[in-house]
N, C-alpha and C positions, 0 to 999 in steps of 0.2 A: 533965778528959779531953778531948783534941782530937776534933773531929768533922769528918770529911772529906765534901765534897759534890761529886759528879761531875755534869757536864752536858754537853750537846752531841751526844748520841747521836741516831740517826735511821736512816732507810731511804735508802740510796743505791744507785747502780748501779756495776757493775764499772768500775774506772778512775777513779771519783770520788775527791774528797778530803773530809775531815771533820776538825774540830778539836774535841777533848774538853778540858774544863777540870776542874781539881780545886782547890777552894778549902777553906781551913781555916776553919771557922766559929768566930767568936769571937776571931779574931786571926791569929797566925802559926802556922806549922807547929811542932810540938814537937820534931821530929827534923830533923837536917840531910839525911836521906835520905828520898826519896819514891819509891815504886815504882809502876809501872803493871802491871796484870795483866788477864787475860781468861779467861772461861770460856764455852766453847761447850756447847750441849746435849749431855748424855751424856758430856762430857769433864771431865777435871780442870782445875782452875784453873792457869794457866801464866803464867810471867813474860813480860812484854812489854818493859819498859824501866825504867831507874832514872836518877835525877838527884840530884846533890848540891846542896842548896838554896844554900849559900853559894858554893861553888867553881864550880858549874855543870857539873861533869863528868857525862858520860852514858855509858850502855852499853845495848845492845839485844840482844834475842833474834835469833838468825840469821834466823828466818823474817820479821822485819820490818825488819831492818837495810837502810838505803838507802831505805826507803819511809816510815818513821815517824821523827819528830823530837820530842824532849822539850825544852821550854823553860820558863823561869819568869819571872814578873813580880813582882818584890819589892814594888813599890808597891801591887799589887793582891793580894798574898799568894796567888797563883794559879800552879799548874803546868799546862802545856798538853801535850797529845799531839796533834801534827799528823800525820794519816795520809793518805798519798798513794797513788795507784795501788791503790786497795782491791780486794780479791778476795773472792769468796764465802767462802773459807776464813777470812777475817777476822771473819766474823759471830760475835758473842759479846756477852756482858755485860762491859763494861770497868770495872775498879775501880782506884782509886788507894788507896795504903796506906802506912803508916809502920811500920818495924820496931820491935820492943819494946826493943832496945838502941840507945842514942843513937849515931849515926854508923856503924851497922852496914851496910857496903856488901855487901848480900846479895841474891841473886836467888831465895832459897828461900821459897816461899809460907809455910811453917810458921814462919818467923821474923818475920813481919808480924802485928802484933796490932791495929792501928787501921785499919779499913776503911771506905770509903765505902759507899753503898747500891748503887752500880753504875749504869751507863747502857748501854742496849741499842744496839748497832750491828748493822745488817742490811744486807748487801751482796747485791743481786740480780744474777743473771747476764744 
């Protein structure tokens, strides 16, 4: 079973940038699709972005499009979430995840079964 490990969270100010990493422990990702999600206090977990590991295609939630960028480094077996122009509303625990079905290009939280432990991002005003 794949284990995903996020890192890179922290406390930043409005307008700052931050890079999150998602690594597959033990080797490569088991699925071609990796999603990023976030959960703010008192709110449901929500989709942030998605990437195809092999093809590199990406898609983003409207709320982060133009500010967040997902990339991957195959040599390091790592997916990155670069976050620019951060706002207090971006404060959340950020997770990377893999869907249960291989190649399932989905933004639905319920279809992801492998999750990392999350990394906290706090944006102060």
